[in-house]
C-alpha positions in Angstrom: 0.0 0.0 0.0 2.8 2.4 0.8 4.2 2.1 -2.7 1.0 3.7 -4.0 1.9 7.0 -2.3 3.9 9.3 -4.6 7.2 10.6 -3.1 6.5 14.2 -4.2 3.2 14.0 -2.4 5.0 12.9 0.8 7.5 15.7 0.4 4.8 18.4 0.0 2.8 17.1 3.0 6.0 17.0 5.1 6.8 20.7 4.3 3.2 21.7 4.9 3.1 20.0 8.4 6.5 21.4 9.4 5.6 24.9 8.3 2.6 24.9 10.6 4.7 25.3 13.7 7.0 28.1 12.6 6.5 31.4 14.3 5.9 34.2 11.8 5.4 36.9 14.4 8.2 39.0 13.1 6.8 38.9 9.6 4.6 41.9 8.7 1.4 41.0 6.9 0.2 42.8 3.8 -3.3 41.9 2.7 -3.8 42.3 -1.0 -6.5 39.8 -2.1 -6.2 37.2 -3.4 -2.7 37.4 -1.9 -1.6 37.7 1.7 2.0 38.6 1.9 4.2 38.1 4.9 7.3 40.1 4.6 10.3 40.0 6.9 11.6 43.4 5.9 10.6 47.0 6.5 10.3 48.4 2.9 6.7 48.0 1.8 7.6 49.2 -1.7 8.9 45.7 -2.4 5.4 44.4 -1.8 3.8 47.1 -3.9 6.1 46.4 -6.8 5.8 42.6 -6.5 2.0 42.7 -6.2 1.7 44.9 -9.3 4.0 42.7 -11.5 2.6 39.5 -10.1 -1.0 40.3 -11.0 0.0 40.8 -14.6 1.9 37.6 -14.7 -0.8 35.6 -13.0 -3.5 37.0 -15.3 -1.4 35.6 -18.2 -1.0 32.3 -16.5 -4.7 32.0 -15.7 -5.6 32.7 -19.3 -3.2 29.9 -20.5 -4.4 27.4 -18.0 -8.1 28.5 -18.3 -8.2 28.5 -14.5 -8.7 31.5 -12.1 -6.9 31.7 -8.8 -10.0 31.9 -6.6 -8.5 31.3 -3.1 -6.3 33.3 -0.8 -2.6 32.5 -1.3 -0.2 33.2 1.6 3.2 34.4 0.2 6.1 34.5 2.6 9.0 36.7 1.5 12.1 35.8 3.5 15.2 38.1 3.9 17.6 35.5 5.2 18.5 31.9 4.6 17.7 31.4 8.3 14.1 32.5 7.9 13.7 30.5 4.7 15.1 27.4 6.3 12.9 27.9 9.4 9.8 28.0 7.2 10.8 25.0 5.2 12.7 23.2 8.0 15.8 23.1 5.7 14.1 20.6 3.3 14.4 22.7 0.2 17.6 22.5 -1.9 19.9 25.5 -1.7 19.6 26.4 -5.4 15.8 26.8 -5.1 14.4 30.3 -5.1 11.1 29.2 -3.5 8.6 26.5 -2.9 4.9 26.1 -3.4 2.7 24.1 -1.0 -0.4 23.7 -3.1 -2.5 22.0 -0.5 -2.1 25.0 1.8 -2.2 27.7 -0.9 1.2 28.8 0.4 4.4 30.1 -1.3 7.7 30.6 0.4 10.2 32.8 -1.4 13.8 33.9 -1.0 14.1 37.6 -1.7 16.8 39.0 -4.1 18.8 40.2 -1.1 20.2 36.7 -0.7 19.0 34.8 -3.7 21.2 36.1 -6.5 20.3 33.8 -9.4 19.3 36.5 -11.8 15.6 35.6 -11.7 13.3 38.5 -10.7 11.2 38.1 -7.6 7.9 38.3 -9.6 9.0 35.5 -11.9 9.9 33.3 -8.9 6.5 34.1 -7.4 4.7 33.4 -10.7 6.5 30.1 -11.0 5.3 29.0 -7.6 1.8 30.3 -8.1 1.8 28.2 -11.4 2.3 25.1 -9.2 -0.7 26.1 -7.1 -2.9 26.6 -10.2 -1.8 23.4 -11.8 -2.6 21.4 -8.7 -6.1 23.0 -8.5 -6.6 21.6 -12.1 -5.1 18.2 -11.7 -6.3 17.5 -8.1 -4.9 14.1 -7.0 -3.9 13.1 -10.5 -0.2 12.4 -11.2 1.9 14.8 -13.3 5.6 14.0 -13.8 7.7 16.5 -11.8 9.9 17.3 -14.7 6.9 18.2 -16.8 5.3 20.4 -14.1 8.6 22.2 -13.5 9.1 22.9 -17.2 5.5 24.1 -17.6 5.9 26.4 -14.6 9.1 27.8 -16.0 7.5 28.6 -19.3 4.3 30.0 -17.8 6.1 32.3 -15.4 8.6 33.6 -18.0 11.5 32.0 -16.2 12.6 30.5 -19.5 13.7 34.0 -20.4 15.8 34.5 -17.2 18.3 32.5 -15.2 19.5 29.1 -16.1 17.1 28.4 -19.0 18.2 31.7 -20.6 21.8 30.5 -20.6 21.0 27.4 -22.6 20.1 29.3 -25.8 
């Protein structure tokens, strides 16, 4: 019976459960429906800029997937590796700029202050929100991880930045 459970599902559930216990009291909330940002810094302009850019990107993604984001999504913007690792309990590879937890409508991102991979924050956020939208569409059905990651990269525009941009 255990062999029927997909490893990626176990990974997502583990992150979701571990994130429940982390204290976010030092994160300042910004409520911008359908997003609720939790930002660990003091400059609210970062949130304003991200929110404006992200809405444009998500509108494009929703049109391509024919699916509207109709639930509140919690977006955590961490300023340090320590905060990122506390939220993810260190279970995300160091090269990752963020993680989506679709079952909890949650995205955890590294801000450009310590994630210098040349991918803009709104592109990282759009990539992770693509995961959430895709999982709303597929539900419990299986989608190969490589396919989902590639689709999220293309939808978010990441293919024009970062590592994919260096391939061409």
